[in-house]
C-alpha positions as CSV (number, residue, x, y, z in Angstrom):
1,M,95.8,109.6,106.3
2,V,98.7,111.6,104.9
3,K,97.8,115.4,104.4
4,A,94.1,115.4,105.2
5,C,92.2,117.1,102.4
6,T,88.6,118.3,102.4
7,I,86.6,118.7,99.2
8,N,83.6,120.9,98.4
9,C,81.1,118.2,99.6
10,S,82.7,118.3,103.0
11,H,84.2,114.8,102.8
12,T,87.8,114.4,104.0
13,F,90.4,112.1,102.5
14,C,94.1,111.5,102.3
15,E,95.4,114.0,99.7
16,I,97.5,111.5,98.0
17,C,94.6,108.9,97.8
18,L,92.3,111.6,96.6
19,N,94.6,112.8,93.8
20,T,95.0,109.1,92.7
21,W,91.2,108.9,92.6
22,L,90.8,112.2,90.7
23,R,93.1,111.0,87.9
24,E,90.3,108.6,87.0
25,S,87.2,110.3,88.0
26,N,86.3,113.9,88.9
27,V,83.6,113.0,91.5
28,C,83.7,112.4,95.3
29,P,84.3,108.7,96.0
30,L,81.5,108.6,98.6
31,C,78.6,110.8,97.4
32,R,79.5,111.2,93.7
33,T,79.4,115.0,93.9
34,S,81.6,116.8,91.3
35,V,84.8,117.9,92.9
36,Q,85.2,121.6,92.5
37,T,87.6,122.5,95.3
38,K,89.9,120.8,97.7
39,T,91.5,122.3,100.8
40,L,94.2,121.0,103.1
41,C,92.8,120.3,106.6
42,L,95.5,121.2,109.1
43,S,93.2,120.6,112.0
44,M,92.6,117.0,111.0
45,D,96.3,116.4,110.5
46,N,97.0,117.8,114.0
47,F,94.2,115.7,115.5
48,I,95.6,112.5,114.0
49,T,99.1,113.4,115.0
50,N,98.0,114.1,118.6
51,I,96.1,110.8,118.9
52,N,99.1,108.9,117.6
53,N,101.3,110.6,120.1
54,L,99.0,109.5,122.9
55,L,98.9,105.9,121.7
56,G,102.7,105.4,122.0
57,N,105.8,105.3,120.0
58,A,105.1,102.1,118.0
59,I,101.9,103.6,116.4
60,K,103.7,106.9,116.0
61,E,106.6,105.3,114.1
62,H,104.3,103.2,112.0
63,R,102.4,106.3,110.9
64,E,105.6,108.1,110.1
65,K,106.8,105.2,108.1
66,I,103.6,105.0,106.1
67,Q,103.7,108.8,105.5
68,Q,107.3,108.6,104.1
69,E,106.4,105.7,101.9
70,K,103.4,107.4,100.4
71,L,105.3,110.7,99.9
72,T,108.3,109.1,98.2
73,V,106.1,107.0,95.9
74,N,103.9,110.0,94.9
75,V,106.7,112.6,94.3
76,P,105.6,114.6,91.2
77,R,107.9,114.2,88.3
78,V,109.6,117.2,86.8
79,P,108.9,117.4,83.1
80,Q,111.9,117.5,80.8
81,M,112.5,120.5,78.7
82,A,111.2,120.4,75.1
83,W,113.7,120.2,72.3
84,R,112.7,123.6,71.0
85,G,113.8,125.1,74.3
86,R,117.3,123.7,74.2
87,R,120.2,125.2,72.5
88,R,121.5,123.1,69.7
89,R,125.1,123.0,68.7
90,V,125.5,124.2,65.2
91,I,128.3,122.6,63.2
92,R,129.8,125.1,60.7
93,R,131.7,123.9,57.8
94,N,134.1,125.9,55.8
95,I,133.3,125.4,52.2
């Protein structure tokens, strides 16, 4: 789970996975309640990190690798500036 996120029906999901789901549907994947709010759950993130630290380096490294893969794949794109906001070069001709 990368960035644990709790929604208004009290179900908790990976934030990246939840955002992917919400692009298609605006309901909870488990109970089908309409999603109104979502909150990052730092306590769940800390819990998972502490458990991974206790289980050993191999599991810790595997989780970090998965987190980096998910975060790099789901980097939000910066929208390009619209043409009307750009300066256009005006060519002046002497007539």
